[in-house]
C-alpha positions in Angstrom: 10.0 -8.8 24.3 6.6 -10.5 24.1 6.2 -10.3 27.9 6.3 -6.5 27.7 3.4 -6.2 25.2 0.8 -6.0 28.0 2.3 -2.8 29.4 2.0 -0.6 26.3 0.7 3.0 26.7 -2.5 1.9 24.9 -3.4 -0.4 27.8 -2.8 2.1 30.6 0.9 1.9 31.2 4.1 3.1 29.5 6.4 0.8 27.7 10.0 2.1 27.1 11.1 2.2 23.5 13.2 -1.0 23.2 16.5 -0.4 21.5 18.9 -2.9 23.3 19.6 -6.0 21.2 18.8 -4.4 17.9 21.1 -3.8 15.0 21.8 -1.0 12.5 18.8 1.3 11.6 17.3 1.3 8.1 16.0 4.9 7.7 13.2 5.6 5.3 11.1 8.8 5.0 8.2 7.4 7.1 9.9 4.8 9.3 13.1 3.6 11.0 13.5 -0.2 11.3 16.0 -2.3 13.2 16.2 -6.1 13.1 17.0 -7.9 16.4 20.5 -9.2 16.5 19.2 -12.7 16.7 16.8 -12.2 13.8 13.7 -13.0 15.9 11.9 -9.6 15.7 11.8 -6.3 13.9 11.4 -2.9 15.7 9.6 -0.2 13.6 9.6 3.4 14.6 7.0 5.4 12.7 7.9 8.9 11.6 6.8 11.5 9.0 3.1 11.6 8.3 0.7 10.9 11.2 3.0 8.3 12.9 0.7 7.5 15.8 -2.3 7.0 13.5 -0.2 4.7 11.3 0.9 2.6 14.2 -2.7 2.2 15.4 -3.9 1.3 11.9 -1.2 -1.4 11.5 -1.7 -3.0 14.9 -5.5 -3.1 14.5 -5.2 -4.6 11.0 -2.8 -7.3 12.2 -5.1 -8.3 15.0 -8.0 -8.7 12.7 -6.0 -10.4 10.0 -4.7 -12.9 12.5 -8.3 -13.7 13.6 -9.2 -14.3 10.0 -6.5 -16.9 9.6 -4.1 -14.8 7.4 -0.4 -15.4 8.1 1.0 -12.1 9.4 3.7 -11.0 11.8 2.7 -11.2 15.5 2.7 -7.9 17.4 5.1 -8.5 20.4 5.0 -5.0 21.8 3.7 -1.5 20.8 3.4 1.9 22.3 3.8 5.7 22.1 6.7 7.4 23.8 6.5 11.2 23.6 6.7 12.0 19.9 7.6 8.4 18.9 5.2 5.7 17.9 6.6 2.2 17.6 5.8 -1.5 17.3 7.9 -4.7 17.7 6.9 -7.5 15.2 7.9 -11.1 15.4 9.8 -12.4 12.4 7.9 -14.5 9.7 9.7 -16.9 7.4 9.9 -16.7 3.6 11.5 -14.8 0.8 9.9 -11.7 -0.7 8.6 -11.7 -4.3 10.8 -10.7 -7.1 9.8 -9.1 -10.4 13.2 -9.5 -12.2 12.1 -12.4 -14.3 8.9 -13.4 -16.2 8.5 -16.3 -13.7 8.9 -13.9 -10.8 6.2 -11.7 -12.2 3.9 -14.6 -12.6 4.5 -15.8 -9.0 4.0 -12.3 -7.7 0.6 -11.9 -9.4 -0.5 -15.3 -8.2 0.5 -14.5 -4.6 -1.4 -11.2 -4.9 -4.5 -13.1 -6.1 -4.2 -15.6 -3.3 -3.8 -12.8 -0.7 -6.6 -10.6 -2.0 -9.1 -13.5 -2.4 -8.7 -14.1 1.4 -8.6 -10.4 2.3 -11.4 -8.9 0.3 -14.0 -11.4 1.2 -14.3 -10.1 4.7 -16.3 -6.9 3.9 -19.2 -7.2 6.3 -20.6 -3.9 5.0 -17.8 -1.8 6.3 -17.7 2.0 5.7 -14.9 3.5 3.5 -12.0 5.2 5.4 -8.4 4.8 6.6 -7.6 1.8 8.8 -9.8 -1.2 9.5 -11.5 0.2 12.6 -13.9 3.0 12.2 -13.3 5.6 15.0 -15.8 7.9 16.6 -15.8 11.2 14.7 -14.6 9.6 11.4 -16.2 11.4 8.4 -18.8 9.6 6.4 -17.2 8.8 3.1 -18.0 7.1 -0.2 -15.4 4.9 -2.0 -14.9 7.8 -4.4 -14.2 10.3 -1.5 -11.9 7.8 0.3 -9.7 7.6 -2.8 -9.7 11.4 -3.5 -9.1 12.3 0.1 -5.7 10.8 -0.1 -4.5 13.7 -2.3 -3.0 16.9 -1.0 -5.3 19.9 -1.2 -3.3 21.5 -4.1 -4.5 18.7 -6.5 -8.1 20.0 -6.4 -6.9 23.1 -8.3 -5.2 21.1 -11.1 -6.9 20.8 -14.5 -7.3 17.0 -14.4 -9.1 16.9 -11.1 -12.7 17.2 -12.4 -12.1 14.4 -14.9 -10.5 12.1 -12.2 -13.4 12.9 -9.9 -15.9 11.8 -12.5 -13.9 8.7 -13.5 -13.9 7.5 -9.9 -17.6 7.9 -9.3 -18.4 4.3 -10.5 -16.3 3.1 -7.5 -19.3 4.0 -5.3 -21.2 1.1 -6.8 -18.4 -1.4 -5.8 -18.4 -3.2 -2.4 -16.2 -1.7 0.3 -13.7 -4.2 1.6 -10.7 -4.3 3.9 -7.6 -3.3 2.1 -3.9 -4.0 2.7 -3.0 -0.7 0.9 0.5 -1.5 -0.1 0.9 -4.9 -1.7 4.5 -4.4 -3.0 6.6 -7.5 -3.9 8.6 -7.0 -0.7 5.5 -7.2 1.4 4.6 -10.7 0.3 6.8 -13.4 1.7 6.6 -17.1 0.6 8.4 -19.9 2.3 7.4 -22.7 -0.1 4.3 -23.7 1.8 2.6 -20.5 3.0 2.2 -16.9 2.0 2.9 -14.3 4.7 1.8 -10.7 4.4 3.7 -7.9 6.1 3.6 -4.1 6.5 0.0 -3.1 7.1 0.3 0.6 8.1 -1.5 1.7 4.9 -4.5 -0.5 5.6 -7.9 0.9 4.9 -11.5 0.3 3.8 -12.4 0.9 0.2 -12.9 -0.7 -3.2 -10.9 -3.9 -3.9 -9.7 -2.4 -7.2 -7.5 0.0 -5.3 -5.3 -2.8 -3.9 -5.0 -4.3 -7.4 -4.2 -0.9 -8.8 -1.3 -0.6 -6.3 0.1 -3.9 -7.6 -0.3 -3.0 -11.3 1.3 0.4 -10.7 4.3 -0.8 -8.7 4.9 -3.6 -11.2 4.8 -1.3 -14.3 6.7 1.5 -12.6 9.5 -0.7 -11.3 10.0 -2.4 -14.6 10.1 0.9 -16.5 12.6 2.2 -14.0 14.6 -1.0 -14.5 14.9 0.0 -18.2 12.4 -2.5 -19.5 10.9 -1.1 -22.7 7.0 -0.7 -22.7 6.4 -3.2 -25.5 8.2 -5.9 -23.4 6.1 -5.5 -20.3 4.1 -8.6 -19.1 0.8 -7.0 -19.7 -0.9 -10.4 -20.3 0.1 -11.6 -16.8 -0.8 -8.3 -15.2 -4.2 -8.4 -16.9 -5.2 -11.3 -14.5 -5.6 -8.6 -11.8 -8.8 -6.6 -11.4 -8.1 -2.9 -12.1 -9.4 -0.2 -14.5 -7.9 2.7 -16.3 -9.7 5.1 -13.9 -8.1 3.5 -10.8 -4.7 3.5 -12.4 -5.1 7.2 -13.3 -5.8 7.7 -9.6 -2.8 5.7 -8.5 -0.2 7.4 -10.7 -1.5 10.8 -9.8 -1.2 9.9 -6.1 2.4 8.8 -6.7 3.2 12.1 -8.3 1.5 14.0 -5.5 4.0 12.4 -3.1 7.1 13.0 -5.2 9.0 16.4 -5.5 6.8 19.5 -5.3 6.7 20.2 -9.0 6.4 16.6 -10.3 2.6 16.6 -10.3 2.7 19.2 -13.1 4.6 16.8 -15.4 1.5 14.7 -16.3 -1.0 16.3 -18.5 -4.8 16.3 -18.1 -5.0 14.7 -21.5 -2.7 11.8 -20.6 -4.7 11.1 -17.4 -8.0 11.3 -19.3 -6.8 8.9 -21.9 -5.7 6.5 -19.2 -8.9 6.8 -17.2 -10.9 6.0 -20.4 -9.3 2.6 -20.9 -11.6 -0.2 -19.9 -9.3 -3.0 -21.1 -6.6 -3.5 -18.5 -3.9 -4.5 -21.0 -4.6 -1.3 -22.9 -4.6 0.7 -19.7 -1.2 -0.9 -18.7 0.2 0.3 -22.1 -0.9 3.8 -21.5 0.3 3.7 -17.9 3.7 2.5 -19.1 4.0 5.4 -21.6 3.2 7.9 -18.9 5.7 6.4 -16.5 8.4 6.3 -19.2 7.8 10.0 -19.9 8.0 10.8 -16.2 11.2 8.8 -15.8 12.8 10.6 -18.7 11.8 13.9 -17.1 13.7 13.0 -14.0 10.9 12.0 -11.6 12.5 9.9 -8.8 11.2 6.4 -8.4 
């Protein structure tokens, strides 16, 4: 597999999509993955939203992360075949983080802190935008516009948009860093000695708090959807992360924008305003939990 990496379409040739030797497909809205039968590699076919761009972003970020000394999956082969964009990654060891116990949450937060301490220090005055490599023709953005540009156009007509826009303006004063963009528990693998970070297709350049907001949001949402009552959430542990009410309001609104068409209307401008106004992270987590519990009761899918 690795011997074919040099013949990808990116480098002037055409690499056939490798399917022989791979097992059953796991189909998700934005990807299809197949593990090699011997467990040595993973084939990922990008689908849905901008598959070719997501493939390029992931490959670019993995190359840079490797050069920085982060432990990430090696890219064995990658290419574009007609409408399909794909990459073959080498397997990395370790078990994904779990949030089923208080100790699991503590370990997850600690691994996030370790990962982001390494990742966010490599800013080098980068400009905000998707991916780690700024391309010719990329629009000039601020951190605020990078965050807001991730919404669909319909959100600009909703009553909470001006308040969110104002709440995110202070992000322009924050350094722009390289972001992973999706630090879910399953994307951090620990083998007892080393932390390995996988799934980089959402990588970007923006304020570090957006990576931390992803973590806080996924943790609170997943625990609420696992029927944990808001008063029992580990807000003390989560408060070790660096996030604000404003960035959490951005993150939950972004999640709703990507759910069913009408779900974005189930959160009120008042609730988002109240969340964005919370400067204390523990208080913001409490407000976030109440909003998520309401949305779960209203039938919003996880």
